Backbone atoms as SQL, in Angstrom:
CREATE TABLE atoms (id INTEGER PRIMARY KEY, chain TEXT, resi INTEGER, resn TEXT, atom TEXT, x REAL, y REAL, z REAL);
INSERT INTO atoms VALUES
  (1, 'A', 1, 'PRO', 'N', 0.825, -1.207, 0.000),
  (2, 'A', 1, 'PRO', 'CA', 0.000, 0.000, 0.000),
  (3, 'A', 1, 'PRO', 'C', 0.861, 1.260, 0.000),
  (4, 'A', 2, 'GLU', 'N', 0.301, 2.313, -0.602),
  (5, 'A', 2, 'GLU', 'CA', 1.036, 3.567, -0.707),
  (6, 'A', 2, 'GLU', 'C', 0.936, 4.351, 0.602),
  (7, 'A', 3, 'VAL', 'N', 2.050, 4.812, 1.086),
  (8, 'A', 3, 'VAL', 'CA', 2.088, 5.582, 2.323),
  (9, 'A', 3, 'VAL', 'C', 1.938, 7.064, 1.966),
  (10, 'A', 4, 'PRO', 'N', 0.980, 7.760, 2.580),
  (11, 'A', 4, 'PRO', 'CA', 0.819, 9.185, 2.256),
  (12, 'A', 4, 'PRO', 'C', 2.039, 9.986, 2.685),
  (13, 'A', 5, 'PHE', 'N', 2.458, 10.890, 1.825),
  (14, 'A', 5, 'PHE', 'CA', 3.620, 11.719, 2.107),
  (15, 'A', 5, 'PHE', 'C', 3.197, 12.885, 2.983),
  (16, 'A', 6, 'GLU', 'N', 3.892, 13.060, 4.097),
  (17, 'A', 6, 'GLU', 'CA', 3.645, 14.200, 4.966),
  (18, 'A', 6, 'GLU', 'C', 4.929, 14.998, 5.087),
  (19, 'A', 7, 'GLU', 'N', 4.824, 16.270, 4.801),
  (20, 'A', 7, 'GLU', 'CA', 5.999, 17.132, 4.870),
  (21, 'A', 7, 'GLU', 'C', 6.248, 17.543, 6.314),
  (22, 'A', 8, 'ASP', 'N', 7.438, 17.319, 6.789),
  (23, 'A', 8, 'ASP', 'CA', 7.781, 17.713, 8.152),
  (24, 'A', 8, 'ASP', 'C', 8.328, 19.122, 8.111),
  (25, 'A', 9, 'GLU', 'N', 7.554, 20.085, 8.614),
  (26, 'A', 9, 'GLU', 'CA', 7.964, 21.482, 8.591),
  (27, 'A', 9, 'GLU', 'C', 8.610, 21.909, 9.895),
  (28, 'A', 10, 'SER', 'N', 8.690, 21.012, 10.855),
  (29, 'A', 10, 'SER', 'CA', 9.173, 21.382, 12.180),
  (30, 'A', 10, 'SER', 'C', 10.616, 21.875, 12.172),
  (31, 'A', 11, 'ASP', 'N', 11.408, 21.497, 11.177),
  (32, 'A', 11, 'ASP', 'CA', 12.797, 21.940, 11.183),
  (33, 'A', 11, 'ASP', 'C', 13.029, 23.205, 10.355),
  (34, 'A', 12, 'PHE', 'N', 11.971, 23.799, 9.790),
  (35, 'A', 12, 'PHE', 'CA', 12.140, 25.064, 9.080),
  (36, 'A', 12, 'PHE', 'C', 12.136, 26.194, 10.099),
  (37, 'A', 13, 'ASP', 'N', 13.107, 27.075, 10.019),
  (38, 'A', 13, 'ASP', 'CA', 13.247, 28.177, 10.968),
  (39, 'A', 13, 'ASP', 'C', 12.500, 29.407, 10.446),
  (40, 'A', 14, 'TYR', 'N', 11.421, 29.793, 11.124),
  (41, 'A', 14, 'TYR', 'CA', 10.620, 30.945, 10.716),
  (42, 'A', 14, 'TYR', 'C', 11.083, 32.250, 11.353),
  (43, 'A', 15, 'ASP', 'N', 12.202, 32.229, 12.075),
  (44, 'A', 15, 'ASP', 'CA', 12.739, 33.470, 12.643),
  (45, 'A', 15, 'ASP', 'C', 13.300, 34.329, 11.517),
  (46, 'A', 16, 'PHE', 'N', 12.956, 35.614, 11.528),
  (47, 'A', 16, 'PHE', 'CA', 13.433, 36.523, 10.493),
  (48, 'A', 16, 'PHE', 'C', 14.939, 36.711, 10.597),
  (49, 'A', 17, 'ARG', 'N', 15.598, 36.716, 9.441),
  (50, 'A', 17, 'ARG', 'CA', 17.033, 36.983, 9.413),
  (51, 'A', 17, 'ARG', 'C', 17.470, 37.363, 7.994),
  (52, 'A', 18, 'VAL', 'N', 18.620, 37.971, 7.919),
  (53, 'A', 18, 'VAL', 'CA', 19.252, 38.263, 6.636),
  (54, 'A', 18, 'VAL', 'C', 20.590, 37.568, 6.684),
  (55, 'A', 19, 'GLY', 'N', 20.813, 36.648, 5.780),
  (56, 'A', 19, 'GLY', 'CA', 22.054, 35.871, 5.756),
  (57, 'A', 19, 'GLY', 'C', 21.964, 34.833, 4.661),
  (58, 'A', 20, 'GLN', 'N', 21.095, 33.858, 4.870),
  (59, 'A', 20, 'GLN', 'CA', 20.877, 32.832, 3.862),
  (60, 'A', 20, 'GLN', 'C', 19.395, 32.837, 3.507),
  (61, 'A', 21, 'GLY', 'N', 19.076, 33.288, 2.306),
  (62, 'A', 21, 'GLY', 'CA', 17.688, 33.415, 1.867),
  (63, 'A', 21, 'GLY', 'C', 16.986, 32.073, 1.774),
  (64, 'A', 22, 'ALA', 'N', 15.692, 32.083, 2.106),
  (65, 'A', 22, 'ALA', 'CA', 14.889, 30.864, 2.007),
  (66, 'A', 22, 'ALA', 'C', 13.415, 31.211, 1.864),
  (67, 'A', 23, 'PHE', 'N', 12.723, 30.425, 1.023),
  (68, 'A', 23, 'PHE', 'CA', 11.281, 30.552, 0.914),
  (69, 'A', 23, 'PHE', 'C', 10.662, 29.785, 2.076),
  (70, 'A', 24, 'ALA', 'N', 9.578, 30.292, 2.641),
  (71, 'A', 24, 'ALA', 'CA', 8.867, 29.593, 3.709),
  (72, 'A', 24, 'ALA', 'C', 8.311, 28.286, 3.143),
  (73, 'A', 25, 'THR', 'N', 8.356, 27.221, 3.937),
  (74, 'A', 25, 'THR', 'CA', 7.813, 25.945, 3.458),
  (75, 'A', 25, 'THR', 'C', 6.297, 25.923, 3.563),
  (76, 'A', 26, 'ASN', 'N', 5.747, 26.797, 4.427),
  (77, 'A', 26, 'ASN', 'CA', 4.303, 26.892, 4.589),
  (78, 'A', 26, 'ASN', 'C', 3.935, 28.365, 4.437),
  (79, 'A', 27, 'ASN', 'N', 3.155, 28.700, 3.409),
  (80, 'A', 27, 'ASN', 'CA', 2.820, 30.100, 3.144),
  (81, 'A', 27, 'ASN', 'C', 1.570, 30.580, 3.864),
  (82, 'A', 28, 'SER', 'N', 0.961, 29.737, 4.685),
  (83, 'A', 28, 'SER', 'CA', -0.235, 30.186, 5.398),
  (84, 'A', 28, 'SER', 'C', 0.162, 31.088, 6.557),
  (85, 'A', 29, 'LEU', 'N', -0.671, 32.066, 6.817),
  (86, 'A', 29, 'LEU', 'CA', -0.397, 33.037, 7.869),
  (87, 'A', 29, 'LEU', 'C', -1.086, 32.613, 9.160),
  (88, 'A', 30, 'PRO', 'N', -0.499, 32.958, 10.306),
  (89, 'A', 30, 'PRO', 'CA', -1.124, 32.597, 11.589),
  (90, 'A', 30, 'PRO', 'C', -2.404, 33.400, 11.821),
  (91, 'A', 31, 'LYS', 'N', -3.223, 32.927, 12.748),
  (92, 'A', 31, 'LYS', 'CA', -4.438, 33.657, 13.118),
  (93, 'A', 31, 'LYS', 'C', -4.030, 34.947, 13.817),
  (94, 'A', 32, 'GLY', 'N', -4.890, 35.925, 13.760),
  (95, 'A', 32, 'GLY', 'CA', -4.615, 37.180, 14.437),
  (96, 'A', 32, 'GLY', 'C', -3.840, 38.156, 13.574),
  (97, 'A', 33, 'LEU', 'N', -3.364, 39.207, 14.220),
  (98, 'A', 33, 'LEU', 'CA', -2.682, 40.299, 13.547),
  (99, 'A', 33, 'LEU', 'C', -1.219, 39.956, 13.301),
  (100, 'A', 34, 'VAL', 'N', -0.754, 40.185, 12.071),
  (101, 'A', 34, 'VAL', 'CA', 0.641, 39.932, 11.736),
  (102, 'A', 34, 'VAL', 'C', 1.089, 40.941, 10.667),
  (103, 'A', 35, 'TYR', 'N', 2.334, 41.387, 10.812),
  (104, 'A', 35, 'TYR', 'CA', 2.939, 42.297, 9.834),
  (105, 'A', 35, 'TYR', 'C', 3.973, 41.523, 9.025),
  (106, 'A', 36, 'GLN', 'N', 4.167, 41.955, 7.777),
  (107, 'A', 36, 'GLN', 'CA', 5.226, 41.403, 6.933),
  (108, 'A', 36, 'GLN', 'C', 5.875, 42.560, 6.179),
  (109, 'A', 37, 'ILE', 'N', 7.017, 42.268, 5.558),
  (110, 'A', 37, 'ILE', 'CA', 7.708, 43.251, 4.725),
  (111, 'A', 37, 'ILE', 'C', 7.512, 42.839, 3.272),
  (112, 'A', 38, 'GLN', 'N', 6.755, 43.641, 2.510),
  (113, 'A', 38, 'GLN', 'CA', 6.597, 43.336, 1.085),
  (114, 'A', 38, 'GLN', 'C', 7.877, 43.726, 0.372),
  (115, 'A', 39, 'MET', 'N', 8.472, 42.715, -0.323),
  (116, 'A', 39, 'MET', 'CA', 9.737, 42.932, -1.007),
  (117, 'A', 39, 'MET', 'C', 9.539, 43.228, -2.491),
  (118, 'A', 40, 'PHE', 'N', 8.735, 42.390, -3.169),
  (119, 'A', 40, 'PHE', 'CA', 8.486, 42.586, -4.598),
  (120, 'A', 40, 'PHE', 'C', 7.317, 41.720, -5.055),
  (121, 'A', 41, 'VAL', 'N', 6.851, 42.003, -6.278),
  (122, 'A', 41, 'VAL', 'CA', 5.804, 41.219, -6.922),
  (123, 'A', 41, 'VAL', 'C', 6.406, 40.693, -8.223),
  (124, 'A', 42, 'ALA', 'N', 6.126, 39.426, -8.543),
  (125, 'A', 42, 'ALA', 'CA', 6.691, 38.821, -9.753),
  (126, 'A', 42, 'ALA', 'C', 5.654, 37.936, -10.437),
  (127, 'A', 43, 'ALA', 'N', 5.846, 37.723, -11.737),
  (128, 'A', 43, 'ALA', 'CA', 4.941, 36.881, -12.517),
  (129, 'A', 43, 'ALA', 'C', 5.180, 35.400, -12.254),
  (130, 'A', 44, 'LYS', 'N', 6.425, 35.043, -11.903),
  (131, 'A', 44, 'LYS', 'CA', 6.744, 33.644, -11.598),
  (132, 'A', 44, 'LYS', 'C', 7.760, 33.594, -10.468),
  (133, 'A', 45, 'ARG', 'N', 7.879, 32.425, -9.857),
  (134, 'A', 45, 'ARG', 'CA', 8.764, 32.273, -8.699),
  (135, 'A', 45, 'ARG', 'C', 10.223, 32.524, -9.083),
  (136, 'A', 46, 'PRO', 'N', 10.860, 33.455, -8.373),
  (137, 'A', 46, 'PRO', 'CA', 12.266, 33.751, -8.659),
  (138, 'A', 46, 'PRO', 'C', 13.183, 32.721, -8.009),
  (139, 'A', 47, 'PRO', 'N', 14.457, 32.687, -8.411),
  (140, 'A', 47, 'PRO', 'CA', 15.399, 31.784, -7.741),
  (141, 'A', 47, 'PRO', 'C', 15.694, 32.291, -6.330),
  (142, 'A', 48, 'VAL', 'N', 16.158, 31.412, -5.460),
  (143, 'A', 48, 'VAL', 'CA', 16.462, 31.764, -4.071),
  (144, 'A', 48, 'VAL', 'C', 17.455, 32.931, -4.000),
  (145, 'A', 49, 'LYS', 'N', 18.406, 33.007, -4.925),
  (146, 'A', 49, 'LYS', 'CA', 19.401, 34.094, -4.878),
  (147, 'A', 49, 'LYS', 'C', 18.750, 35.472, -5.022),
  (148, 'A', 50, 'ALA', 'N', 17.548, 35.540, -5.601),
  (149, 'A', 50, 'ALA', 'CA', 16.842, 36.813, -5.734),
  (150, 'A', 50, 'ALA', 'C', 16.367, 37.344, -4.385),
  (151, 'A', 51, 'LEU', 'N', 16.383, 36.497, -3.348),
  (152, 'A', 51, 'LEU', 'CA', 15.946, 36.911, -2.013),
  (153, 'A', 51, 'LEU', 'C', 17.024, 37.695, -1.278),
  (154, 'A', 52, 'LYS', 'N', 18.239, 37.720, -1.828),
  (155, 'A', 52, 'LYS', 'CA', 19.364, 38.489, -1.277),
  (156, 'A', 52, 'LYS', 'C', 19.619, 38.200, 0.198),
  (157, 'A', 53, 'GLY', 'N', 19.436, 36.928, 0.584),
  (158, 'A', 53, 'GLY', 'CA', 19.738, 36.513, 1.948),
  (159, 'A', 53, 'GLY', 'C', 18.587, 36.641, 2.934),
  (160, 'A', 54, 'VAL', 'N', 17.452, 37.189, 2.511),
  (161, 'A', 54, 'VAL', 'CA', 16.321, 37.393, 3.415),
  (162, 'A', 54, 'VAL', 'C', 15.553, 36.080, 3.612),
  (163, 'A', 55, 'SER', 'N', 15.175, 35.808, 4.859),
  (164, 'A', 55, 'SER', 'CA', 14.429, 34.592, 5.191),
  (165, 'A', 55, 'SER', 'C', 13.591, 34.823, 6.445),
  (166, 'A', 56, 'PRO', 'N', 12.445, 34.212, 6.571),
  (167, 'A', 56, 'PRO', 'CA', 11.712, 33.461, 5.557),
  (168, 'A', 56, 'PRO', 'C', 10.932, 34.410, 4.640),
  (169, 'A', 57, 'VAL', 'N', 10.783, 33.997, 3.389),
  (170, 'A', 57, 'VAL', 'CA', 10.024, 34.779, 2.417),
  (171, 'A', 57, 'VAL', 'C', 8.777, 33.988, 2.037),
  (172, 'A', 58, 'PHE', 'N', 7.624, 34.632, 2.214),
  (173, 'A', 58, 'PHE', 'CA', 6.329, 34.017, 1.926),
  (174, 'A', 58, 'PHE', 'C', 5.852, 34.417, 0.539),
  (175, 'A', 59, 'GLU', 'N', 5.197, 33.481, -0.133),
  (176, 'A', 59, 'GLU', 'CA', 4.668, 33.710, -1.469),
  (177, 'A', 59, 'GLU', 'C', 3.146, 33.785, -1.382),
  (178, 'A', 60, 'HIS', 'N', 2.584, 34.933, -1.776),
  (179, 'A', 60, 'HIS', 'CA', 1.133, 35.135, -1.742),
  (180, 'A', 60, 'HIS', 'C', 0.624, 35.332, -3.167),
  (181, 'A', 61, 'ARG', 'N', -0.247, 34.447, -3.626),
  (182, 'A', 61, 'ARG', 'CA', -0.829, 34.568, -4.959),
  (183, 'A', 61, 'ARG', 'C', -1.816, 35.729, -4.963),
  (184, 'A', 62, 'GLN', 'N', -1.700, 36.591, -5.951),
  (185, 'A', 62, 'GLN', 'CA', -2.560, 37.759, -6.070),
  (186, 'A', 62, 'GLN', 'C', -3.703, 37.484, -7.050),
  (187, 'A', 63, 'PRO', 'N', -4.816, 38.230, -6.940),
  (188, 'A', 63, 'PRO', 'CA', -5.941, 38.037, -7.879),
  (189, 'A', 63, 'PRO', 'C', -5.524, 38.232, -9.338),
  (190, 'A', 64, 'THR', 'N', -4.463, 39.008, -9.568),
  (191, 'A', 64, 'THR', 'CA', -3.970, 39.266, -10.919),
  (192, 'A', 64, 'THR', 'C', -3.224, 38.061, -11.504),
  (193, 'A', 65, 'GLY', 'N', -2.933, 37.059, -10.625),
  (194, 'A', 65, 'GLY', 'CA', -2.168, 35.904, -11.073),
  (195, 'A', 65, 'GLY', 'C', -0.686, 36.031, -10.747),
  (196, 'A', 66, 'LYS', 'N', -0.272, 37.232, -10.338),
  (197, 'A', 66, 'LYS', 'CA', 1.129, 37.427, -9.959),
  (198, 'A', 66, 'LYS', 'C', 1.335, 36.971, -8.517),
  (199, 'A', 67, 'TYR', 'N', 2.594, 36.966, -8.103),
  (200, 'A', 67, 'TYR', 'CA', 2.948, 36.546, -6.753),
  (201, 'A', 67, 'TYR', 'C', 3.587, 37.691, -5.992),
  (202, 'A', 68, 'LEU', 'N', 3.118, 37.887, -4.763),
  (203, 'A', 68, 'LEU', 'CA', 3.687, 38.898, -3.880),
  (204, 'A', 68, 'LEU', 'C', 4.644, 38.168, -2.951),
  (205, 'A', 69, 'TYR', 'N', 5.844, 38.699, -2.787),
  (206, 'A', 69, 'TYR', 'CA', 6.842, 38.097, -1.907),
  (207, 'A', 69, 'TYR', 'C', 7.053, 38.997, -0.697),
  (208, 'A', 70, 'ALA', 'N', 6.823, 38.419, 0.486),
  (209, 'A', 70, 'ALA', 'CA', 6.896, 39.182, 1.730),
  (210, 'A', 70, 'ALA', 'C', 7.730, 38.428, 2.760),
  (211, 'A', 71, 'ALA', 'N', 8.527, 39.173, 3.506),
  (212, 'A', 71, 'ALA', 'CA', 9.441, 38.577, 4.485),
  (213, 'A', 71, 'ALA', 'C', 8.892, 38.649, 5.904),
  (214, 'A', 72, 'GLY', 'N', 9.189, 37.585, 6.658),
  (215, 'A', 72, 'GLY', 'CA', 8.942, 37.564, 8.090),
  (216, 'A', 72, 'GLY', 'C', 7.496, 37.469, 8.522),
  (217, 'A', 73, 'LEU', 'N', 7.338, 37.262, 9.817),
  (218, 'A', 73, 'LEU', 'CA', 6.045, 37.276, 10.509),
  (219, 'A', 73, 'LEU', 'C', 6.279, 38.056, 11.792),
  (220, 'A', 74, 'PHE', 'N', 5.715, 39.247, 11.869),
  (221, 'A', 74, 'PHE', 'CA', 5.968, 40.115, 13.013),
  (222, 'A', 74, 'PHE', 'C', 4.670, 40.410, 13.748),
  (223, 'A', 75, 'LYS', 'N', 4.717, 40.295, 15.066),
  (224, 'A', 75, 'LYS', 'CA', 3.531, 40.522, 15.897),
  (225, 'A', 75, 'LYS', 'C', 3.281, 42.006, 16.154),
  (226, 'A', 76, 'THR', 'N', 4.344, 42.822, 16.077),
  (227, 'A', 76, 'THR', 'CA', 4.176, 44.253, 16.329),
  (228, 'A', 76, 'THR', 'C', 4.754, 45.074, 15.171),
  (229, 'A', 77, 'TYR', 'N', 4.227, 46.283, 15.028),
  (230, 'A', 77, 'TYR', 'CA', 4.709, 47.192, 14.001),
  (231, 'A', 77, 'TYR', 'C', 6.178, 47.518, 14.242),
  (232, 'A', 78, 'LYS', 'N', 6.541, 47.687, 15.510),
  (233, 'A', 78, 'LYS', 'CA', 7.924, 48.028, 15.868),
  (234, 'A', 78, 'LYS', 'C', 8.899, 46.946, 15.381),
  (235, 'A', 79, 'GLU', 'N', 8.551, 45.669, 15.566),
  (236, 'A', 79, 'GLU', 'CA', 9.403, 44.573, 15.079),
  (237, 'A', 79, 'GLU', 'C', 9.527, 44.638, 13.559),
  (238, 'A', 80, 'ALA', 'N', 8.406, 44.890, 12.885),
  (239, 'A', 80, 'ALA', 'CA', 8.410, 44.970, 11.420),
  (240, 'A', 80, 'ALA', 'C', 9.255, 46.142, 10.945),
  (241, 'A', 81, 'GLU', 'N', 9.165, 47.254, 11.656),
  (242, 'A', 81, 'GLU', 'CA', 9.926, 48.452, 11.303),
  (243, 'A', 81, 'GLU', 'C', 11.431, 48.200, 11.386),
  (244, 'A', 82, 'THR', 'N', 11.853, 47.501, 12.428),
  (245, 'A', 82, 'THR', 'CA', 13.272, 47.150, 12.600),
  (246, 'A', 82, 'THR', 'C', 13.729, 46.266, 11.440),
  (247, 'A', 83, 'ALA', 'N', 12.910, 45.261, 11.108),
  (248, 'A', 83, 'ALA', 'CA', 13.249, 44.342, 10.017),
  (249, 'A', 83, 'ALA', 'C', 13.246, 45.053, 8.663),
  (250, 'A', 84, 'LEU', 'N', 12.374, 46.047, 8.506),
  (251, 'A', 84, 'LEU', 'CA', 12.295, 46.791, 7.244),
  (252, 'A', 84, 'LEU', 'C', 13.649, 47.408, 6.901),
  (253, 'A', 85, 'GLY', 'N', 14.311, 47.964, 7.888),
  (254, 'A', 85, 'GLY', 'CA', 15.640, 48.537, 7.662),
  (255, 'A', 85, 'GLY', 'C', 16.620, 47.494, 7.152),
  (256, 'A', 86, 'GLN', 'N', 16.564, 46.298, 7.727),
  (257, 'A', 86, 'GLN', 'CA', 17.462, 45.210, 7.303),
  (258, 'A', 86, 'GLN', 'C', 17.152, 44.775, 5.872),
  (259, 'A', 87, 'VAL', 'N', 15.863, 44.680, 5.536),
  (260, 'A', 87, 'VAL', 'CA', 15.453, 44.265, 4.190),
  (261, 'A', 87, 'VAL', 'C', 15.896, 45.307, 3.162),
  (262, 'A', 88, 'ARG', 'N', 15.742, 46.579, 3.502),
  (263, 'A', 88, 'ARG', 'CA', 16.173, 47.644, 2.581),
  (264, 'A', 88, 'ARG', 'C', 17.687, 47.627, 2.401),
  (265, 'A', 89, 'ARG', 'N', 18.427, 47.401, 3.498),
  (266, 'A', 89, 'ARG', 'CA', 19.900, 47.327, 3.402),
  (267, 'A', 89, 'ARG', 'C', 20.344, 46.109, 2.577),
  (268, 'A', 90, 'ALA', 'N', 19.523, 45.052, 2.560),
  (269, 'A', 90, 'ALA', 'CA', 19.851, 43.858, 1.770),
  (270, 'A', 90, 'ALA', 'C', 19.677, 44.119, 0.274),
  (271, 'A', 91, 'GLY', 'N', 19.041, 45.237, -0.081),
  (272, 'A', 91, 'GLY', 'CA', 18.915, 45.594, -1.493),
  (273, 'A', 91, 'GLY', 'C', 17.493, 45.810, -1.978),
  (274, 'A', 92, 'PHE', 'N', 16.509, 45.685, -1.106),
  (275, 'A', 92, 'PHE', 'CA', 15.120, 45.915, -1.495),
  (276, 'A', 92, 'PHE', 'C', 14.713, 47.321, -1.047),
  (277, 'A', 93, 'ARG', 'N', 15.214, 48.315, -1.773),
  (278, 'A', 93, 'ARG', 'CA', 15.040, 49.719, -1.399),
  (279, 'A', 93, 'ARG', 'C', 13.576, 50.159, -1.352),
  (280, 'A', 94, 'GLU', 'N', 12.723, 49.513, -2.149),
  (281, 'A', 94, 'GLU', 'CA', 11.309, 49.892, -2.225),
  (282, 'A', 94, 'GLU', 'C', 10.429, 49.087, -1.267),
  (283, 'A', 95, 'ALA', 'N', 11.027, 48.261, -0.424),
  (284, 'A', 95, 'ALA', 'CA', 10.265, 47.411, 0.498),
  (285, 'A', 95, 'ALA', 'C', 9.434, 48.262, 1.458),
  (286, 'A', 96, 'PHE', 'N', 8.292, 47.716, 1.877),
  (287, 'A', 96, 'PHE', 'CA', 7.437, 48.420, 2.833),
  (288, 'A', 96, 'PHE', 'C', 6.652, 47.419, 3.679),
  (289, 'A', 97, 'ILE', 'N', 6.068, 47.915, 4.765),
  (290, 'A', 97, 'ILE', 'CA', 5.335, 47.063, 5.706),
  (291, 'A', 97, 'ILE', 'C', 3.904, 46.855, 5.234),
  (292, 'A', 98, 'ILE', 'N', 3.434, 45.601, 5.339),
  (293, 'A', 98, 'ILE', 'CA', 2.042, 45.256, 5.050),
  (294, 'A', 98, 'ILE', 'C', 1.480, 44.524, 6.270),
  (295, 'A', 99, 'ALA', 'N', 0.168, 44.404, 6.336),
  (296, 'A', 99, 'ALA', 'CA', -0.447, 43.776, 7.510),
  (297, 'A', 99, 'ALA', 'C', -1.573, 42.827, 7.112),
  (298, 'A', 100, 'TYR', 'N', -1.760, 41.804, 7.944),
  (299, 'A', 100, 'TYR', 'CA', -2.829, 40.825, 7.768),
  (300, 'A', 100, 'TYR', 'C', -3.502, 40.602, 9.113),
  (301, 'A', 101, 'ASP', 'N', -4.792, 40.353, 9.068),
  (302, 'A', 101, 'ASP', 'CA', -5.532, 39.993, 10.273),
  (303, 'A', 101, 'ASP', 'C', -6.341, 38.750, 9.924),
  (304, 'A', 102, 'GLY', 'N', -6.021, 37.653, 10.587),
  (305, 'A', 102, 'GLY', 'CA', -6.703, 36.396, 10.287),
  (306, 'A', 102, 'GLY', 'C', -6.465, 35.938, 8.859),
  (307, 'A', 103, 'GLY', 'N', -5.292, 36.262, 8.313),
  (308, 'A', 103, 'GLY', 'CA', -4.951, 35.849, 6.951),
  (309, 'A', 103, 'GLY', 'C', -5.466, 36.782, 5.868),
  (310, 'A', 104, 'ARG', 'N', -6.232, 37.793, 6.239),
  (311, 'A', 104, 'ARG', 'CA', -6.774, 38.758, 5.270),
  (312, 'A', 104, 'ARG', 'C', -5.973, 40.050, 5.315),
  (313, 'A', 105, 'SER', 'N', -5.674, 40.586, 4.139),
  (314, 'A', 105, 'SER', 'CA', -4.914, 41.825, 4.044),
  (315, 'A', 105, 'SER', 'C', -5.726, 42.991, 4.622),
  (316, 'A', 106, 'ILE', 'N', -5.069, 43.781, 5.484),
  (317, 'A', 106, 'ILE', 'CA', -5.700, 44.992, 6.018),
  (318, 'A', 106, 'ILE', 'C', -4.690, 46.125, 5.923),
  (319, 'A', 107, 'SER', 'N', -5.165, 47.368, 6.048),
  (320, 'A', 107, 'SER', 'CA', -4.248, 48.505, 5.973),
  (321, 'A', 107, 'SER', 'C', -3.364, 48.517, 7.218),
  (322, 'A', 108, 'VAL', 'N', -2.162, 49.025, 7.055),
  (323, 'A', 108, 'VAL', 'CA', -1.233, 49.124, 8.180),
  (324, 'A', 108, 'VAL', 'C', -1.819, 50.064, 9.232),
  (325, 'A', 109, 'LYS', 'N', -2.517, 51.109, 8.791),
  (326, 'A', 109, 'LYS', 'CA', -3.153, 52.050, 9.726),
  (327, 'A', 109, 'LYS', 'C', -4.152, 51.303, 10.618),
  (328, 'A', 110, 'LYS', 'N', -4.988, 50.493, 10.001),
  (329, 'A', 110, 'LYS', 'CA', -5.979, 49.725, 10.759),
  (330, 'A', 110, 'LYS', 'C', -5.290, 48.721, 11.685),
  (331, 'A', 111, 'ALA', 'N', -4.230, 48.110, 11.208),
  (332, 'A', 111, 'ALA', 'CA', -3.483, 47.143, 12.021),
  (333, 'A', 111, 'ALA', 'C', -2.874, 47.818, 13.245),
  (334, 'A', 112, 'ARG', 'N', -2.308, 48.996, 13.048),
  (335, 'A', 112, 'ARG', 'CA', -1.689, 49.725, 14.171),
  (336, 'A', 112, 'ARG', 'C', -2.736, 50.158, 15.189),
  (337, 'A', 113, 'GLU', 'N', -3.918, 50.557, 14.701),
  (338, 'A', 113, 'GLU', 'CA', -5.007, 50.919, 15.618),
  (339, 'A', 113, 'GLU', 'C', -5.433, 49.701, 16.431),
  (340, 'A', 114, 'LYS', 'N', -5.547, 48.569, 15.747),
  (341, 'A', 114, 'LYS', 'CA', -5.945, 47.334, 16.427),
  (342, 'A', 114, 'LYS', 'C', -4.870, 46.916, 17.437),
  (343, 'A', 115, 'GLU', 'N', -3.611, 47.019, 17.026),
  (344, 'A', 115, 'GLU', 'CA', -2.491, 46.648, 17.908),
  (345, 'A', 115, 'GLU', 'C', -2.487, 47.511, 19.167),
  (346, 'A', 116, 'SER', 'N', -2.722, 48.814, 19.022),
  (347, 'A', 116, 'SER', 'CA', -2.675, 49.701, 20.180),
  (348, 'A', 116, 'SER', 'C', -3.893, 49.527, 21.086),
  (349, 'A', 117, 'SER', 'N', -4.982, 48.959, 20.570),
  (350, 'A', 117, 'SER', 'CA', -6.175, 48.768, 21.395),
  (351, 'A', 117, 'SER', 'C', -6.148, 47.450, 22.169),
  (352, 'A', 118, 'VAL', 'N', -5.171, 46.601, 21.858),
  (353, 'A', 118, 'VAL', 'CA', -5.063, 45.319, 22.555),
  (354, 'A', 118, 'VAL', 'C', -4.295, 45.534, 23.854),
  (355, 'A', 119, 'THR', 'N', -4.908, 45.174, 24.938),
  (356, 'A', 119, 'THR', 'CA', -4.267, 45.287, 26.244),
  (357, 'A', 119, 'THR', 'C', -3.857, 43.901, 26.687),
  (358, 'A', 120, 'VAL', 'N', -2.593, 43.765, 27.018),
  (359, 'A', 120, 'VAL', 'CA', -2.099, 42.475, 27.468),
  (360, 'A', 120, 'VAL', 'C', -2.187, 42.431, 28.986),
  (361, 'A', 121, 'VAL', 'N', -2.928, 41.471, 29.484),
  (362, 'A', 121, 'VAL', 'CA', -3.091, 41.321, 30.925),
  (363, 'A', 121, 'VAL', 'C', -2.494, 39.980, 31.327),
  (364, 'A', 122, 'THR', 'N', -1.562, 40.036, 32.248),
  (365, 'A', 122, 'THR', 'CA', -1.004, 38.789, 32.769),
  (366, 'A', 122, 'THR', 'C', -1.260, 38.764, 34.263),
  (367, 'A', 123, 'GLU', 'N', -1.612, 37.629, 34.746),
  (368, 'A', 123, 'GLU', 'CA', -1.833, 37.489, 36.188),
  (369, 'A', 123, 'GLU', 'C', -1.411, 36.096, 36.624),
  (370, 'A', 124, 'GLU', 'N', -1.039, 36.025, 37.872),
  (371, 'A', 124, 'GLU', 'CA', -0.670, 34.721, 38.420),
  (372, 'A', 124, 'GLU', 'C', -1.909, 34.000, 38.878),
  (373, 'A', 125, 'VAL', 'N', -1.945, 32.722, 38.640),
  (374, 'A', 125, 'VAL', 'CA', -3.058, 31.912, 39.080),
  (375, 'A', 125, 'VAL', 'C', -2.505, 30.885, 40.056),
  (376, 'A', 126, 'HIS', 'N', -3.054, 30.884, 41.228),
  (377, 'A', 126, 'HIS', 'CA', -2.623, 29.905, 42.248),
  (378, 'A', 126, 'HIS', 'C', -3.737, 28.905, 42.461),
  (379, 'A', 127, 'ILE', 'N', -3.415, 27.646, 42.300),
  (380, 'A', 127, 'ILE', 'CA', -4.396, 26.600, 42.518),
  (381, 'A', 127, 'ILE', 'C', -4.210, 26.066, 43.929),
  (382, 'A', 128, 'VAL', 'N', -5.271, 26.162, 44.698),
  (383, 'A', 128, 'VAL', 'CA', -5.238, 25.699, 46.079),
  (384, 'A', 128, 'VAL', 'C', -6.005, 24.389, 46.180),
  (385, 'A', 129, 'LYS', 'N', -5.347, 23.369, 46.717),
  (386, 'A', 129, 'LYS', 'CA', -6.018, 22.065, 46.860),
  (387, 'A', 129, 'LYS', 'C', -6.453, 21.867, 48.277);
C-alpha cells in the first residue's frame, strides 16, 4: 500500500534573518494580527538568490495571477519596522510594511489601531487544593 507523504515542517526556521535566503515551506499566515515586509511582486517564482539573503520569504498569490513576496512574521509594528531597515539594506530599497488579520490583508493604519487597542493582561493563578 502507498504511504501518504507528509511534509515535516518542524525543522524550518521561521525566525526573520538576513544571511541565507529561504522561501517559507508553509505560506499560510497565523491567526490574528501579523505584519510582513513586502519585497516585490513577480509573474513567476524567482530563484532563491533573488531573495538576497532574506528569510523566511512568503509567497502570496494575487488576484492578478502574480505573486507577492513578503518577508517575516511580526507581531508588532515596531518589530516589522526594525526588520524593514534590514530588508532595505539587503537591497530591497522599495520594500514596505504590510499587515494581515486572520490571513486577510488589512491597511497598516488599521493594524496599528488594532495593535494599540489590545491590552495584554497577565496574572498569576494559584491553585489551592
